[in-house]
N, C-alpha and C positions, 0 to 999 in steps of 0.2 A: 131598369127594371132588365129580368134574366131572359136570353136572349129564347131560349127553349122556348114562352110563355109566347112569340110573338113569333114564330119560323114557319109555320102550318102552310112554307107555302104562300107568301107573304106577298098580295098584290098591291096596285096604287089605292087600294080604296083605305087599306089596313095602316099606312102609313099615319105614324100621328105626329102634328108640326109640336116640335120642342121636346120629345123625350128617348131618351138617351136608352142607348143597346149598348153595350157594353159584353164585346169579344172574352172567349177564352186566352190566357196568355198562349204565348209560341217565344222562345227560346231559337237564334241565329246560332249553331255552334262555329270553332276555325274553320271545321274542313266546308259547311256551308259560303262561310266567306271567302277561301281562298275558290273554293268553285265559281262564284261570281268574280274575282279577281280575275281571272285565268279566261274569263270568257268575257266576260265585259268593258271592264274597268282599268283598259291602256298606260296611265299613269300613280298604279299599284297594284305592280306583280306580285305574283305567288309567292311566300317564303317562308322558309320551316323554323327561322329565329325563333326566338321568342320573342314572345312579344309583354312588357311589363309600365302602364298596369293593359289591359286589355284593347285588343284590336278597337277601332271602330269603322262602321259602314258607310263607305260610298253614301252621296244621298242618293245615285239613281236606283240603289242597293235599298237604303231604305224606302223608298217608293215601293219597291218590288216586296219586303217584305210587308209590307200597311194595304197593299194589292191581294197580296195572296190572306190574309187571316178576312179581306173585304168578299175574295170570293166563297170561301172557304164557308164560312161562319157567317155571310148572309145574302147574298146574291144568290146562291147557288138553292139556297132555300125559300128564293123567294122569285114569284115570276116578272125577274130581271130582261131586257130587251139593248142591255148596252148603255153608255156616253160617246155623246156626241164630243163633252171635252171637261176641260180643268179650267174653273175661271182664274184659279187662285191656287199656288203651291206655297205656304209659308214656314221651311225650315227654322226650329227652335234652337235647338241641340244637338249630337250627334250621338246615336244606338248606338249601342257597346254589346258584346260578344257576349254573349251565356247572360244577355240580362231578361226577365221574363218581361216581353211588351205585351201591351194589347193592342185593341184597336174602341174608341169609341165613337157612334155613329150617331146623327140627329139628324134628321127631319127639318132645315130651313121654312120650306114653303113649298106648292104643290100645285097642278093644273094638268085641269085636262089636254090633250092638243086640239083644236079643233079642227085640222087636218086631216087628222085619223085618232077619232073618236075609239079605240080601242087600246089608245095607247098614253102615258100620262106621264109631266116629265116633275118629275121633284128636284128641288133643289136641295143639296146635302152636304152636310160638312162630315168629314171623313176626321181626325188625328188618331195616331204613331202616339201612346204612350209609355212612360216607364216603369219600372217596377215600384216610385214616388206616386205613380199617377199625375206626373209632371211632363207636358207635352213639348214632343220631340217634332212634330210633323203635322202638320194642318193643311187640308185637301179641302175648299171650296165646288163644288160644282154640281153638275146635272144626270140624271138620273130616268136611262124608259126606261118604265116600267110596265106593265099588262096591266088593262083594268079588267075586274068582273065582270061591272055592270055595266059598260060600255052607253046604253042609251038614258042611263041615268046619272053616270058622271058625267058623261062628254057635256062640254061648255063652251059659246065661243070667244077666245082667247087671243087676244094681240101675241101673235110669236116674240121669242125671244132676238134682244138684237143681237146681231153678229159684232163680231167684235169690232172694232175699231179698226181702220186700214192707215196703213203710213203712208205718206209721199211716192214710195217706189218701192215696185217688187221685187223681193230675190230674183225672181226670174227674171226678170225685165231685161230687154235686152239694150234699154239704153242708160245714160248714164256713165257713171266711169268703169275701164275695161275691167270685165272678170278676171280677176286673180285667182293662184295656184298656194298661194302661199301666206299664211298669216307674219303679222307686222308684229315685230317683238315689241314698242312698244307702244302705250297711251297715245304718247305724241302722233303717229302716224295711223290715229285712227279714225277718219276722216267721215263724215257722214254721206252715207250715199255708197263706200269702200262694199265689195263684194267679194266673199271670197268662199272658194266651189272647195266644202271637205270632203267630196271623195263620195264613196258608191258602197249598196254594201246589197249582196246577194240573202236573199230570206228564204232559205231553202226551206224544207217540210221538214228535217228532224230538229233543227233550229226552233223552227218555230214551236214543233209539240214540245219542244226540251223548256222551252222557256215556262209556255202557257199553266205545264205540269207541276213547275216549282214554283211561280208567282201568279199567273192567274187561272187556274181552274175552274175555267165555265166554258161547258159543255160547246158554245160554238166556236170555242179555240181548238179544243180538243175530238171533236167528234166531227166527220164530213154530214153526217143526217142532221144532228141538232145544230150545224151550220147555216146547210139549207133551208130551215124552216124560221132562223134570226132573220134579223132586220138588214145581215151583211149578205147573206146569199148562198155562203161559200166560206169554208173553212178559210181564218181570219186571224194573223198576228195580231197580241196581245198588243194596246194603243200602248203600253209600256214597255214593254220591247223596240215598236220605232223607235222610240222616246230616248230609252237609253242608248242605242245603235246611237244615235243623232248627237249622246254628250261626250261616244267616244271617239266618233268620225273629229269631233273638232279635237277633243285629246290630241287626238293620233297627230291630222293636221297642225296642231302648236309642233309637239315631238318632232317629227318631217319638218317645220320652219326652221327651228333650234339648230338642229344638225346642220343644216344651210347655212344660216347662217353666223354659228360661231360651233365650228368642226372639232376646234383646239379646246373647247369648253370655257374660255377664260372671264366668260358671265356666270360660271356656277350654274348645277345641277340643279338648284331649287327655283330658276326662272319658270315662273309658271303662269299663266292667269288661272280665275277663282270665277265660276257661274257665280250670280250672287244667292241672298239666302231666297229674296221670293221671284218666283216664276207665273207668269200669267198668261191670261189669255192663249191655254191650251187648246188644242183645235186640233183632233181627229176627223177631218172630212170625207176621206175615202179609205175602207180597207185596203189593208195589204197583206197580197194572198201569197202561198207558198211559191217560188219560184219569180216571184219580185224582183227587179232590180232598181232599188231606191238609193236615187241622187239627195246629200245633202247639201244647205247652203248657208253662208254665213249671211246677215243684210246689217250695217252699222246706219242707225235711226237717229234723227237729229234731236239732240238733248233737250227735254222740256223746258228744263231750266239746271243753271249750273249749282248745284247745293254742297252741305260737309256734308259729310258719313253719317248717320244715323246711331244711334245705340244698338239698332236693330244690324244695322249694317259692321258696326266696332267687332262684337260679339265674334257673329259672323265670320269676318278676318281673324278674331284671336284663333278661337276654335281651332283655324287652319296654321294658326302659325303664320299669317303675311300679314308682312309689311312695304309701304311702300309702292300701293296697286291706287291706282285710281278707275271711276266705273265708267265704260262706253255702255246705252244704251242699241241690242242687237235684237236681231227675231235671225232665228233656229228655223229653217223647215226644211219641208222633203218635198220630193215630188218622186213617181213612177217613169216605167221606162216608155208610157205615154203621155210623159209630162206633162202628164195631170197633178195636181197640189195635192198632199193628201196629209202633210201637218206642218201646224207653225205653235212656235213659244216664243213668247218675251221676255228678255230678262233684261240685268246688267251684268258686265263682264269685266270681273275688276281686273285690272292690267297693270305690268310694271311699268312707271314715267324713267323717263332718263332722267330728270331735273329731281328727282328723291331719292335715285342710286343710289 
């Protein structure tokens, strides 16, 4: 179905369950790749060296590209009120510079909120597609939409279940002491381990710059529009918050490696890899310009020991990673008022002494 046929300020009532919308294609240039690497990807510094075959995008860059198309071609033509979170993010392959990329949008199911009759909640699937319509990245999550006729649409409904809780909070003062360095080896990641990854000041210029490129929704760019939104004031894109979180994780690893291995005896290729599947992404409070956000990592208790899946092996091979084992973790953020505002669960693949 062509996007122009459904985009006359799409409301909750207009979402058709199971109907696909395909956005126009967009291409990531080498200049855009270098800009993202300079600002957000400490593991991939900008380079002028020629690359053959074309360079690939980092996972958080792919999420930004999907969000950009989603905002420009769907949400900005709809009565969107933002998203409380993403249930699952799955990376299937890596996007490449210069390749036309599309986004496919599907409503899986929807309901009106009993607590807010003018607001509907839709469960959506968003897929980033390559030029052959192969799925590179898939999100499944929730989208708030304004209801055109609240009285007709609002019906009582049970609120969605909160994300599952682990036994220990990343912000708890109980349990193991808070560490400032990441252990280098898989064997040293015991359940309950907590590591502070540093903090980041979200300056207004940076908030606006990220939103302009990757999430150009009015409430991320315009004060007046933000006041009319559920956020109440100008706020950073949720994917900006997430991208900085993974950047802090990478920088903390690099700092820890320099301290533990100053002579680089272990080699420059020693690095962790977040899994291809991210779960329970939750943005519980907005990040406003001027907020200083602290990030932490918490090691969870493994559900069960298991071998790497075919999905895991494919993801590791894409990154040319060998000798890694997974640790279940929570990556979380809170503001200067000690209010938790973001978290995500995933497996962190780490070098193992036994396999090195």
